[in-house]
Residue, then its C-alpha position, 0 to 999 in steps of 0.5 A: m500500499k505504501k509502494f502504491l501511494a508512493i508511485i502515485t505520488l511521484c506520478l503526479l508531482f511528475s505530471s504537474f511539473t510537466i504541465g507547468c513546463e509546457r504552459v509557457s508553449l500553450n501561451r504562444i498558440g495562435k500567437d502572431v510573432y513581430y519583430m523590431q528594434i528599440k532605438d530609444e527610451g520611450t516616454i517614461e510613465k511613473v505607475d505606483g513607484r515605478n518607471l515604465r516605459n511606453n514604446t510604439l514602434p513599426a514592427y514586421d512579420e516574417y513576410g515584412v508586412k508592417k504594423q505599429i505595436t505599442f508595449r510597456s517595459t521596465k527595464k532600460k535598454t542596453i546598448i551593445n557596442 
C-alpha cells in the first residue's frame, strides 16, 4: 500500500511539473510573431513608484508586413557596442 501511494504521488508530481513547463508553449499557440528594433528610451510614466517606459514602434512579421506595436517595459535599453 505504501509503495502504491508513493508511486501515485511521484506520478502526480511528475505530471504537474511537465504541465507547468509546457504552459509557456501553450501561451504562444495562435499568436502572431513580430520583430522590431528599439532605438530610443520611449516615454517614461511613473506608476506605483515604478518607472515604466511606453514605446510605439513599427514592427514586421515574417513576410515583411509592417504594423505599429505599443508595449510597456520596466527596464532600460541595454546598449551593445
